[in-house]
PyMOL commands that place a pseudoatom at each C-alpha (Angstrom):
pseudoatom trace, name=CA, resn=MET, resi=1, chain=A, elem=C, hetatm=0, pos=[15.692, 1.455, 2.479]
pseudoatom trace, name=CA, resn=TYR, resi=2, chain=A, elem=C, hetatm=0, pos=[12.246, 1.483, 0.830]
pseudoatom trace, name=CA, resn=TYR, resi=3, chain=A, elem=C, hetatm=0, pos=[9.536, -0.064, 2.996]
pseudoatom trace, name=CA, resn=LYS, resi=4, chain=A, elem=C, hetatm=0, pos=[6.642, -1.405, 0.934]
pseudoatom trace, name=CA, resn=THR, resi=5, chain=A, elem=C, hetatm=0, pos=[3.072, -1.069, 2.115]
pseudoatom trace, name=CA, resn=GLU, resi=6, chain=A, elem=C, hetatm=0, pos=[0.631, -3.954, 2.392]
pseudoatom trace, name=CA, resn=LEU, resi=7, chain=A, elem=C, hetatm=0, pos=[-1.087, -2.703, -0.752]
pseudoatom trace, name=CA, resn=GLU, resi=8, chain=A, elem=C, hetatm=0, pos=[2.149, -2.714, -2.731]
pseudoatom trace, name=CA, resn=ASP, resi=9, chain=A, elem=C, hetatm=0, pos=[2.867, -6.279, -1.607]
pseudoatom trace, name=CA, resn=TYR, resi=10, chain=A, elem=C, hetatm=0, pos=[-0.706, -7.316, -2.426]
pseudoatom trace, name=CA, resn=VAL, resi=11, chain=A, elem=C, hetatm=0, pos=[-0.553, -5.918, -5.967]
pseudoatom trace, name=CA, resn=GLU, resi=12, chain=A, elem=C, hetatm=0, pos=[2.768, -7.631, -6.653]
pseudoatom trace, name=CA, resn=THR, resi=13, chain=A, elem=C, hetatm=0, pos=[1.418, -10.938, -5.345]
pseudoatom trace, name=CA, resn=LEU, resi=14, chain=A, elem=C, hetatm=0, pos=[-1.726, -10.536, -7.450]
pseudoatom trace, name=CA, resn=TYR, resi=15, chain=A, elem=C, hetatm=0, pos=[0.269, -10.029, -10.638]
pseudoatom trace, name=CA, resn=LYS, resi=16, chain=A, elem=C, hetatm=0, pos=[2.427, -13.055, -9.869]
pseudoatom trace, name=CA, resn=LYS, resi=17, chain=A, elem=C, hetatm=0, pos=[-0.609, -15.241, -9.159]
pseudoatom trace, name=CA, resn=LEU, resi=18, chain=A, elem=C, hetatm=0, pos=[-2.168, -14.146, -12.446]
pseudoatom trace, name=CA, resn=GLY, resi=19, chain=A, elem=C, hetatm=0, pos=[1.067, -14.974, -14.245]
pseudoatom trace, name=CA, resn=LEU, resi=20, chain=A, elem=C, hetatm=0, pos=[1.118, -11.639, -16.040]
pseudoatom trace, name=CA, resn=THR, resi=21, chain=A, elem=C, hetatm=0, pos=[4.130, -9.767, -17.355]
pseudoatom trace, name=CA, resn=TRP, resi=22, chain=A, elem=C, hetatm=0, pos=[4.281, -6.345, -18.943]
pseudoatom trace, name=CA, resn=ASN, resi=23, chain=A, elem=C, hetatm=0, pos=[5.428, -7.999, -22.157]
pseudoatom trace, name=CA, resn=ASP, resi=24, chain=A, elem=C, hetatm=0, pos=[1.906, -9.328, -22.669]
pseudoatom trace, name=CA, resn=GLY, resi=25, chain=A, elem=C, hetatm=0, pos=[0.760, -6.055, -24.222]
pseudoatom trace, name=CA, resn=PRO, resi=26, chain=A, elem=C, hetatm=0, pos=[-2.432, -4.325, -23.050]
pseudoatom trace, name=CA, resn=LEU, resi=27, chain=A, elem=C, hetatm=0, pos=[-3.447, -6.085, -19.857]
pseudoatom trace, name=CA, resn=LEU, resi=28, chain=A, elem=C, hetatm=0, pos=[-7.054, -5.024, -19.298]
pseudoatom trace, name=CA, resn=GLN, resi=29, chain=A, elem=C, hetatm=0, pos=[-8.834, -7.932, -20.980]
pseudoatom trace, name=CA, resn=GLU, resi=30, chain=A, elem=C, hetatm=0, pos=[-6.120, -10.364, -19.918]
pseudoatom trace, name=CA, resn=VAL, resi=31, chain=A, elem=C, hetatm=0, pos=[-6.578, -9.462, -16.247]
pseudoatom trace, name=CA, resn=ALA, resi=32, chain=A, elem=C, hetatm=0, pos=[-10.359, -9.657, -16.549]
pseudoatom trace, name=CA, resn=ASP, resi=33, chain=A, elem=C, hetatm=0, pos=[-10.189, -13.108, -18.157]
pseudoatom trace, name=CA, resn=ARG, resi=34, chain=A, elem=C, hetatm=0, pos=[-7.834, -14.533, -15.543]
pseudoatom trace, name=CA, resn=ILE, resi=35, chain=A, elem=C, hetatm=0, pos=[-9.879, -13.185, -12.621]
pseudoatom trace, name=CA, resn=ASN, resi=36, chain=A, elem=C, hetatm=0, pos=[-13.070, -14.324, -14.370]
pseudoatom trace, name=CA, resn=ILE, resi=37, chain=A, elem=C, hetatm=0, pos=[-14.642, -10.874, -14.664]
pseudoatom trace, name=CA, resn=GLU, resi=38, chain=A, elem=C, hetatm=0, pos=[-16.902, -9.958, -17.578]
pseudoatom trace, name=CA, resn=ILE, resi=39, chain=A, elem=C, hetatm=0, pos=[-16.281, -6.559, -19.196]
pseudoatom trace, name=CA, resn=TYR, resi=40, chain=A, elem=C, hetatm=0, pos=[-19.173, -4.604, -20.683]
pseudoatom trace, name=CA, resn=ARG, resi=41, chain=A, elem=C, hetatm=0, pos=[-19.370, -1.259, -22.472]
pseudoatom trace, name=CA, resn=SER, resi=42, chain=A, elem=C, hetatm=0, pos=[-22.570, 0.751, -22.079]
pseudoatom trace, name=CA, resn=PRO, resi=43, chain=A, elem=C, hetatm=0, pos=[-23.834, 4.330, -21.588]
pseudoatom trace, name=CA, resn=LEU, resi=44, chain=A, elem=C, hetatm=0, pos=[-24.222, 3.587, -17.866]
pseudoatom trace, name=CA, resn=HIS, resi=45, chain=A, elem=C, hetatm=0, pos=[-21.597, 4.932, -15.479]
pseudoatom trace, name=CA, resn=SER, resi=46, chain=A, elem=C, hetatm=0, pos=[-18.598, 2.712, -14.858]
pseudoatom trace, name=CA, resn=GLN, resi=47, chain=A, elem=C, hetatm=0, pos=[-19.201, 0.302, -12.006]
pseudoatom trace, name=CA, resn=ALA, resi=48, chain=A, elem=C, hetatm=0, pos=[-18.519, -3.182, -10.672]
pseudoatom trace, name=CA, resn=LEU, resi=49, chain=A, elem=C, hetatm=0, pos=[-21.534, -5.424, -10.155]
pseudoatom trace, name=CA, resn=ARG, resi=50, chain=A, elem=C, hetatm=0, pos=[-22.136, -8.962, -9.007]
pseudoatom trace, name=CA, resn=ILE, resi=51, chain=A, elem=C, hetatm=0, pos=[-24.992, -10.556, -10.941]
pseudoatom trace, name=CA, resn=ASN, resi=52, chain=A, elem=C, hetatm=0, pos=[-26.038, -14.160, -10.263]
pseudoatom trace, name=CA, resn=GLY, resi=53, chain=A, elem=C, hetatm=0, pos=[-22.754, -14.716, -8.476]
pseudoatom trace, name=CA, resn=ARG, resi=54, chain=A, elem=C, hetatm=0, pos=[-20.643, -13.511, -11.408]
pseudoatom trace, name=CA, resn=MET, resi=55, chain=A, elem=C, hetatm=0, pos=[-18.589, -10.334, -11.222]
pseudoatom trace, name=CA, resn=GLN, resi=56, chain=A, elem=C, hetatm=0, pos=[-19.037, -7.816, -14.014]
pseudoatom trace, name=CA, resn=ILE, resi=57, chain=A, elem=C, hetatm=0, pos=[-17.428, -4.446, -14.700]
pseudoatom trace, name=CA, resn=ASN, resi=58, chain=A, elem=C, hetatm=0, pos=[-19.134, -1.925, -16.928]
pseudoatom trace, name=CA, resn=LEU, resi=59, chain=A, elem=C, hetatm=0, pos=[-16.888, 0.635, -18.603]
pseudoatom trace, name=CA, resn=ASN, resi=60, chain=A, elem=C, hetatm=0, pos=[-18.717, 3.713, -19.814]
pseudoatom trace, name=CA, resn=ILE, resi=61, chain=A, elem=C, hetatm=0, pos=[-18.675, 4.039, -23.604]
pseudoatom trace, name=CA, resn=ASN, resi=62, chain=A, elem=C, hetatm=0, pos=[-17.341, 7.595, -23.315]
pseudoatom trace, name=CA, resn=LEU, resi=63, chain=A, elem=C, hetatm=0, pos=[-14.014, 6.150, -22.190]
pseudoatom trace, name=CA, resn=GLU, resi=64, chain=A, elem=C, hetatm=0, pos=[-12.597, 6.109, -25.705]
pseudoatom trace, name=CA, resn=THR, resi=65, chain=A, elem=C, hetatm=0, pos=[-8.881, 5.580, -25.093]
pseudoatom trace, name=CA, resn=TYR, resi=66, chain=A, elem=C, hetatm=0, pos=[-7.301, 2.460, -23.687]
pseudoatom trace, name=CA, resn=GLU, resi=67, chain=A, elem=C, hetatm=0, pos=[-5.559, 4.611, -21.070]
pseudoatom trace, name=CA, resn=ASP, resi=68, chain=A, elem=C, hetatm=0, pos=[-8.862, 5.885, -19.664]
pseudoatom trace, name=CA, resn=GLN, resi=69, chain=A, elem=C, hetatm=0, pos=[-10.351, 2.396, -19.748]
pseudoatom trace, name=CA, resn=TRP, resi=70, chain=A, elem=C, hetatm=0, pos=[-7.328, 0.886, -17.968]
pseudoatom trace, name=CA, resn=GLU, resi=71, chain=A, elem=C, hetatm=0, pos=[-7.372, 3.468, -15.170]
pseudoatom trace, name=CA, resn=THR, resi=72, chain=A, elem=C, hetatm=0, pos=[-11.125, 3.056, -14.675]
pseudoatom trace, name=CA, resn=PHE, resi=73, chain=A, elem=C, hetatm=0, pos=[-10.800, -0.723, -14.745]
pseudoatom trace, name=CA, resn=GLY, resi=74, chain=A, elem=C, hetatm=0, pos=[-8.180, -0.529, -11.976]
pseudoatom trace, name=CA, resn=HIS, resi=75, chain=A, elem=C, hetatm=0, pos=[-10.578, 1.577, -9.901]
pseudoatom trace, name=CA, resn=GLU, resi=76, chain=A, elem=C, hetatm=0, pos=[-13.547, -0.737, -10.418]
pseudoatom trace, name=CA, resn=LEU, resi=77, chain=A, elem=C, hetatm=0, pos=[-11.400, -3.822, -9.880]
pseudoatom trace, name=CA, resn=HIS, resi=78, chain=A, elem=C, hetatm=0, pos=[-10.873, -2.729, -6.288]
pseudoatom trace, name=CA, resn=HIS, resi=79, chain=A, elem=C, hetatm=0, pos=[-14.642, -2.654, -5.787]
pseudoatom trace, name=CA, resn=ALA, resi=80, chain=A, elem=C, hetatm=0, pos=[-14.925, -6.062, -7.431]
pseudoatom trace, name=CA, resn=LEU, resi=81, chain=A, elem=C, hetatm=0, pos=[-12.265, -7.608, -5.183]
pseudoatom trace, name=CA, resn=THR, resi=82, chain=A, elem=C, hetatm=0, pos=[-13.203, -6.004, -1.873]
pseudoatom trace, name=CA, resn=ASP, resi=83, chain=A, elem=C, hetatm=0, pos=[-16.649, -4.408, -1.807]
pseudoatom trace, name=CA, resn=VAL, resi=84, chain=A, elem=C, hetatm=0, pos=[-19.961, -6.171, -1.426]
pseudoatom trace, name=CA, resn=GLY, resi=85, chain=A, elem=C, hetatm=0, pos=[-23.262, -4.620, -2.451]
pseudoatom trace, name=CA, resn=ASN, resi=86, chain=A, elem=C, hetatm=0, pos=[-24.408, -1.632, -4.447]
pseudoatom trace, name=CA, resn=GLN, resi=87, chain=A, elem=C, hetatm=0, pos=[-22.154, 1.375, -3.804]
pseudoatom trace, name=CA, resn=ALA, resi=88, chain=A, elem=C, hetatm=0, pos=[-25.057, 3.746, -4.436]
pseudoatom trace, name=CA, resn=LEU, resi=89, chain=A, elem=C, hetatm=0, pos=[-26.857, 2.336, -1.393]
pseudoatom trace, name=CA, resn=PHE, resi=90, chain=A, elem=C, hetatm=0, pos=[-23.940, 2.925, 0.981]
pseudoatom trace, name=CA, resn=PRO, resi=91, chain=A, elem=C, hetatm=0, pos=[-23.978, 5.948, 3.343]
pseudoatom trace, name=CA, resn=PHE, resi=92, chain=A, elem=C, hetatm=0, pos=[-22.101, 8.879, 1.805]
pseudoatom trace, name=CA, resn=PRO, resi=93, chain=A, elem=C, hetatm=0, pos=[-19.081, 8.836, 4.204]
pseudoatom trace, name=CA, resn=LEU, resi=94, chain=A, elem=C, hetatm=0, pos=[-18.597, 5.108, 3.640]
pseudoatom trace, name=CA, resn=ARG, resi=95, chain=A, elem=C, hetatm=0, pos=[-18.987, 5.497, -0.108]
pseudoatom trace, name=CA, resn=GLU, resi=96, chain=A, elem=C, hetatm=0, pos=[-16.392, 8.281, -0.121]
pseudoatom trace, name=CA, resn=LEU, resi=97, chain=A, elem=C, hetatm=0, pos=[-13.982, 6.090, 1.849]
pseudoatom trace, name=CA, resn=HIS, resi=98, chain=A, elem=C, hetatm=0, pos=[-14.432, 3.232, -0.612]
pseudoatom trace, name=CA, resn=GLU, resi=99, chain=A, elem=C, hetatm=0, pos=[-13.856, 5.589, -3.527]
pseudoatom trace, name=CA, resn=ARG, resi=100, chain=A, elem=C, hetatm=0, pos=[-10.595, 6.917, -2.063]
pseudoatom trace, name=CA, resn=LYS, resi=101, chain=A, elem=C, hetatm=0, pos=[-9.369, 3.385, -1.453]
pseudoatom trace, name=CA, resn=ALA, resi=102, chain=A, elem=C, hetatm=0, pos=[-10.351, 2.366, -4.978]
pseudoatom trace, name=CA, resn=GLN, resi=103, chain=A, elem=C, hetatm=0, pos=[-8.497, 5.320, -6.483]
pseudoatom trace, name=CA, resn=ASN, resi=104, chain=A, elem=C, hetatm=0, pos=[-5.385, 4.519, -4.467]
pseudoatom trace, name=CA, resn=PHE, resi=105, chain=A, elem=C, hetatm=0, pos=[-5.622, 0.882, -5.551]
pseudoatom trace, name=CA, resn=ALA, resi=106, chain=A, elem=C, hetatm=0, pos=[-5.922, 1.945, -9.190]
pseudoatom trace, name=CA, resn=LEU, resi=107, chain=A, elem=C, hetatm=0, pos=[-2.713, 3.988, -8.929]
pseudoatom trace, name=CA, resn=HIS, resi=108, chain=A, elem=C, hetatm=0, pos=[-0.832, 0.999, -7.542]
pseudoatom trace, name=CA, resn=PHE, resi=109, chain=A, elem=C, hetatm=0, pos=[-2.447, -1.601, -9.792]
pseudoatom trace, name=CA, resn=CYS, resi=110, chain=A, elem=C, hetatm=0, pos=[-2.003, 0.283, -13.062]
pseudoatom trace, name=CA, resn=ILE, resi=111, chain=A, elem=C, hetatm=0, pos=[1.529, 1.387, -12.138]
pseudoatom trace, name=CA, resn=PRO, resi=112, chain=A, elem=C, hetatm=0, pos=[2.815, -1.206, -9.646]
pseudoatom trace, name=CA, resn=THR, resi=113, chain=A, elem=C, hetatm=0, pos=[5.765, -0.388, -7.413]
pseudoatom trace, name=CA, resn=PHE, resi=114, chain=A, elem=C, hetatm=0, pos=[7.659, -3.562, -8.273]
pseudoatom trace, name=CA, resn=LYS, resi=115, chain=A, elem=C, hetatm=0, pos=[7.771, -2.383, -11.898]
pseudoatom trace, name=CA, resn=LEU, resi=116, chain=A, elem=C, hetatm=0, pos=[8.674, 1.213, -11.018]
pseudoatom trace, name=CA, resn=GLU, resi=117, chain=A, elem=C, hetatm=0, pos=[11.674, -0.091, -9.081]
pseudoatom trace, name=CA, resn=ARG, resi=118, chain=A, elem=C, hetatm=0, pos=[13.064, -1.662, -12.252]
pseudoatom trace, name=CA, resn=LEU, resi=119, chain=A, elem=C, hetatm=0, pos=[12.685, 1.360, -14.491]
pseudoatom trace, name=CA, resn=LYS, resi=120, chain=A, elem=C, hetatm=0, pos=[15.681, 3.146, -15.926]
pseudoatom trace, name=CA, resn=TRP, resi=121, chain=A, elem=C, hetatm=0, pos=[14.793, 6.698, -15.011]
pseudoatom trace, name=CA, resn=PRO, resi=122, chain=A, elem=C, hetatm=0, pos=[15.481, 9.559, -17.429]
pseudoatom trace, name=CA, resn=GLU, resi=123, chain=A, elem=C, hetatm=0, pos=[17.421, 12.616, -16.322]
pseudoatom trace, name=CA, resn=GLY, resi=124, chain=A, elem=C, hetatm=0, pos=[14.492, 14.916, -16.990]
pseudoatom trace, name=CA, resn=ASN, resi=125, chain=A, elem=C, hetatm=0, pos=[10.745, 14.608, -16.503]
pseudoatom trace, name=CA, resn=ALA, resi=126, chain=A, elem=C, hetatm=0, pos=[9.801, 10.959, -15.966]
pseudoatom trace, name=CA, resn=VAL, resi=127, chain=A, elem=C, hetatm=0, pos=[6.034, 11.431, -16.316]
pseudoatom trace, name=CA, resn=PRO, resi=128, chain=A, elem=C, hetatm=0, pos=[5.893, 10.879, -20.120]
pseudoatom trace, name=CA, resn=LEU, resi=129, chain=A, elem=C, hetatm=0, pos=[7.982, 7.721, -19.751]
pseudoatom trace, name=CA, resn=ILE, resi=130, chain=A, elem=C, hetatm=0, pos=[5.661, 6.306, -17.091]
pseudoatom trace, name=CA, resn=ALA, resi=131, chain=A, elem=C, hetatm=0, pos=[2.546, 7.243, -19.049]
pseudoatom trace, name=CA, resn=GLU, resi=132, chain=A, elem=C, hetatm=0, pos=[3.860, 5.501, -22.161]
pseudoatom trace, name=CA, resn=ARG, resi=133, chain=A, elem=C, hetatm=0, pos=[5.291, 2.469, -20.369]
pseudoatom trace, name=CA, resn=PHE, resi=134, chain=A, elem=C, hetatm=0, pos=[2.181, 1.720, -18.318]
pseudoatom trace, name=CA, resn=ARG, resi=135, chain=A, elem=C, hetatm=0, pos=[-0.415, 2.937, -20.824]
pseudoatom trace, name=CA, resn=VAL, resi=136, chain=A, elem=C, hetatm=0, pos=[-1.972, 5.591, -18.568]
pseudoatom trace, name=CA, resn=THR, resi=137, chain=A, elem=C, hetatm=0, pos=[-2.781, 9.288, -18.959]
pseudoatom trace, name=CA, resn=LEU, resi=138, chain=A, elem=C, hetatm=0, pos=[-0.223, 11.957, -18.100]
pseudoatom trace, name=CA, resn=PRO, resi=139, chain=A, elem=C, hetatm=0, pos=[-2.160, 13.282, -15.044]
pseudoatom trace, name=CA, resn=PHE, resi=140, chain=A, elem=C, hetatm=0, pos=[-2.486, 9.731, -13.697]
pseudoatom trace, name=CA, resn=ALA, resi=141, chain=A, elem=C, hetatm=0, pos=[1.227, 9.073, -14.220]
pseudoatom trace, name=CA, resn=SER, resi=142, chain=A, elem=C, hetatm=0, pos=[2.127, 12.371, -12.535]
pseudoatom trace, name=CA, resn=LYS, resi=143, chain=A, elem=C, hetatm=0, pos=[0.017, 11.583, -9.481]
pseudoatom trace, name=CA, resn=ARG, resi=144, chain=A, elem=C, hetatm=0, pos=[1.512, 8.108, -9.137]
pseudoatom trace, name=CA, resn=LEU, resi=145, chain=A, elem=C, hetatm=0, pos=[5.059, 9.431, -9.536]
pseudoatom trace, name=CA, resn=ASP, resi=146, chain=A, elem=C, hetatm=0, pos=[4.486, 12.022, -6.795]
pseudoatom trace, name=CA, resn=GLN, resi=147, chain=A, elem=C, hetatm=0, pos=[3.112, 9.296, -4.556]
pseudoatom trace, name=CA, resn=TYR, resi=148, chain=A, elem=C, hetatm=0, pos=[6.095, 7.030, -5.211]
pseudoatom trace, name=CA, resn=ARG, resi=149, chain=A, elem=C, hetatm=0, pos=[8.634, 9.796, -4.589]
pseudoatom trace, name=CA, resn=ASN, resi=150, chain=A, elem=C, hetatm=0, pos=[6.909, 10.777, -1.340]
pseudoatom trace, name=CA, resn=ARG, resi=151, chain=A, elem=C, hetatm=0, pos=[7.126, 7.174, -0.152]
pseudoatom trace, name=CA, resn=ILE, resi=152, chain=A, elem=C, hetatm=0, pos=[10.858, 7.113, -0.919]
pseudoatom trace, name=CA, resn=ILE, resi=153, chain=A, elem=C, hetatm=0, pos=[11.407, 10.358, 0.999]
pseudoatom trace, name=CA, resn=GLN, resi=154, chain=A, elem=C, hetatm=0, pos=[9.392, 9.061, 3.952]
pseudoatom trace, name=CA, resn=SER, resi=155, chain=A, elem=C, hetatm=0, pos=[11.418, 5.840, 4.015]
pseudoatom trace, name=CA, resn=GLN, resi=156, chain=A, elem=C, hetatm=0, pos=[14.653, 7.858, 4.058]
pseudoatom trace, name=CA, resn=ILE, resi=157, chain=A, elem=C, hetatm=0, pos=[13.356, 9.991, 6.931]
pseudoatom trace, name=CA, resn=ASP, resi=158, chain=A, elem=C, hetatm=0, pos=[12.339, 6.870, 8.861]
pseudoatom trace, name=CA, resn=ASP, resi=159, chain=A, elem=C, hetatm=0, pos=[15.839, 5.432, 8.396]
pseudoatom trace, name=CA, resn=GLN, resi=160, chain=A, elem=C, hetatm=0, pos=[17.451, 8.642, 9.676]
pseudoatom trace, name=CA, resn=ILE, resi=161, chain=A, elem=C, hetatm=0, pos=[15.172, 8.740, 12.711]
pseudoatom trace, name=CA, resn=TYR, resi=162, chain=A, elem=C, hetatm=0, pos=[16.001, 5.115, 13.504]
pseudoatom trace, name=CA, resn=VAL, resi=163, chain=A, elem=C, hetatm=0, pos=[19.764, 5.744, 13.275]
pseudoatom trace, name=CA, resn=ALA, resi=164, chain=A, elem=C, hetatm=0, pos=[19.523, 8.958, 15.301]
pseudoatom trace, name=CA, resn=GLU, resi=165, chain=A, elem=C, hetatm=0, pos=[17.506, 7.443, 18.149]
pseudoatom trace, name=CA, resn=PRO, resi=166, chain=A, elem=C, hetatm=0, pos=[19.654, 7.418, 21.316]
pseudoatom trace, name=CA, resn=ALA, resi=167, chain=A, elem=C, hetatm=0, pos=[20.166, 4.208, 23.222]
pseudoatom trace, name=CA, resn=PRO, resi=168, chain=A, elem=C, hetatm=0, pos=[17.887, 3.849, 26.251]
pseudoatom trace, name=CA, resn=PRO, resi=169, chain=A, elem=C, hetatm=0, pos=[19.543, 5.109, 29.448]
pseudoatom trace, name=CA, resn=THR, resi=170, chain=A, elem=C, hetatm=0, pos=[20.959, 2.555, 31.842]
pseudoatom trace, name=CA, resn=TYR, resi=171, chain=A, elem=C, hetatm=0, pos=[19.749, 2.411, 35.400]
pseudoatom trace, name=CA, resn=ASP, resi=172, chain=A, elem=C, hetatm=0, pos=[22.650, 3.645, 37.555]
pseudoatom trace, name=CA, resn=ILE, resi=173, chain=A, elem=C, hetatm=0, pos=[21.722, 2.770, 41.130]
pseudoatom trace, name=CA, resn=SER, resi=174, chain=A, elem=C, hetatm=0, pos=[24.766, 4.633, 42.514]
pseudoatom trace, name=CA, resn=LYS, resi=175, chain=A, elem=C, hetatm=0, pos=[23.101, 7.907, 41.508]
pseudoatom trace, name=CA, resn=LYS, resi=176, chain=A, elem=C, hetatm=0, pos=[19.991, 7.186, 43.533]
pseudoatom trace, name=CA, resn=SER, resi=177, chain=A, elem=C, hetatm=0, pos=[19.385, 8.207, 47.135]
pseudoatom trace, name=CA, resn=GLU, resi=178, chain=A, elem=C, hetatm=0, pos=[20.747, 6.066, 49.954]
pseudoatom trace, name=CA, resn=GLU, resi=179, chain=A, elem=C, hetatm=0, pos=[17.213, 4.981, 50.854]
pseudoatom trace, name=CA, resn=THR, resi=180, chain=A, elem=C, hetatm=0, pos=[16.489, 3.926, 47.266]
pseudoatom trace, name=CA, resn=GLN, resi=181, chain=A, elem=C, hetatm=0, pos=[19.765, 2.002, 47.121]
pseudoatom trace, name=CA, resn=ARG, resi=182, chain=A, elem=C, hetatm=0, pos=[18.949, 0.251, 50.399]
pseudoatom trace, name=CA, resn=ILE, resi=183, chain=A, elem=C, hetatm=0, pos=[15.491, -0.809, 49.194]
pseudoatom trace, name=CA, resn=MET, resi=184, chain=A, elem=C, hetatm=0, pos=[16.781, -1.979, 45.817]
pseudoatom trace, name=CA, resn=MET, resi=185, chain=A, elem=C, hetatm=0, pos=[19.598, -4.016, 47.326]
pseudoatom trace, name=CA, resn=GLN, resi=186, chain=A, elem=C, hetatm=0, pos=[17.192, -5.538, 49.836]
pseudoatom trace, name=CA, resn=LEU, resi=187, chain=A, elem=C, hetatm=0, pos=[14.841, -6.516, 47.002]
pseudoatom trace, name=CA, resn=LYS, resi=188, chain=A, elem=C, hetatm=0, pos=[17.717, -7.981, 45.026]
pseudoatom trace, name=CA, resn=ALA, resi=189, chain=A, elem=C, hetatm=0, pos=[18.826, -10.068, 48.015]
pseudoatom trace, name=CA, resn=GLN, resi=190, chain=A, elem=C, hetatm=0, pos=[15.293, -11.415, 48.498]
pseudoatom trace, name=CA, resn=LEU, resi=191, chain=A, elem=C, hetatm=0, pos=[15.055, -12.419, 44.839]
pseudoatom trace, name=CA, resn=ASN, resi=192, chain=A, elem=C, hetatm=0, pos=[18.474, -14.058, 44.931]
pseudoatom trace, name=CA, resn=ARG, resi=193, chain=A, elem=C, hetatm=0, pos=[17.330, -16.247, 47.805]
pseudoatom trace, name=CA, resn=LYS, resi=194, chain=A, elem=C, hetatm=0, pos=[14.424, -17.366, 45.609]
pseudoatom trace, name=CA, resn=GLY, resi=195, chain=A, elem=C, hetatm=0, pos=[16.778, -18.168, 42.743]
pseudoatom trace, name=CA, resn=GLU, resi=196, chain=A, elem=C, hetatm=0, pos=[15.686, -15.143, 40.725]
pseudoatom trace, name=CA, resn=GLN, resi=197, chain=A, elem=C, hetatm=0, pos=[17.681, -12.195, 39.491]
pseudoatom trace, name=CA, resn=LEU, resi=198, chain=A, elem=C, hetatm=0, pos=[16.906, -8.499, 39.451]
pseudoatom trace, name=CA, resn=GLU, resi=199, chain=A, elem=C, hetatm=0, pos=[18.077, -6.356, 36.567]
pseudoatom trace, name=CA, resn=PHE, resi=200, chain=A, elem=C, hetatm=0, pos=[17.875, -2.691, 37.496]
pseudoatom trace, name=CA, resn=LYS, resi=201, chain=A, elem=C, hetatm=0, pos=[17.410, -1.635, 33.869]
pseudoatom trace, name=CA, resn=SER, resi=202, chain=A, elem=C, hetatm=0, pos=[14.092, -3.474, 33.767]
pseudoatom trace, name=CA, resn=LEU, resi=203, chain=A, elem=C, hetatm=0, pos=[12.695, -1.040, 36.305]
pseudoatom trace, name=CA, resn=LEU, resi=204, chain=A, elem=C, hetatm=0, pos=[12.894, 1.972, 33.987]
for i in range(1, 204): cmd.bond("trace and resi %d" % i, "trace and resi %d" % (i + 1))
show_as sticks, trace
zoom trace
């Protein structure tokens, strides 16, 4: 059984709230419009900014293909939705953490799990199919596919561990010393007089 992460659930919910389907064609501008984010193209590095209360994402003009723009938009969208303030002013460790989270978000947002689950997988290499279907670059598709497969393997391992876990041992008072049995029976009798019950297994 595949166990989805909070991020996977969040991305699926976000797409549903936006009312977007993958039949809408290129989604970049459509997503930006529905979240009320302005898209700019300039020589400046790609970044998400909040100016006068309005969120803006600048996509560097050197990002010529839609695939590069879409992947970068997914990255900057994470900053737009979660981060507050100028990333350049953050301490380096915190900035690095935000960047890793943004990259992971981009992988899930541009190639969401709920769509991967519905794909008809080819017998051979699936990377070209994913790259074409989700309009991303081949390296991006390869990284996401590896991530998805690793999650499937981990879920299978978790299931096997759960099935293989032995049942907790029962508390067999007859195997205890005579003194232990005497004390336990005395305690049980005292609790019975108070209208309470003693379950030996609860003492493990």
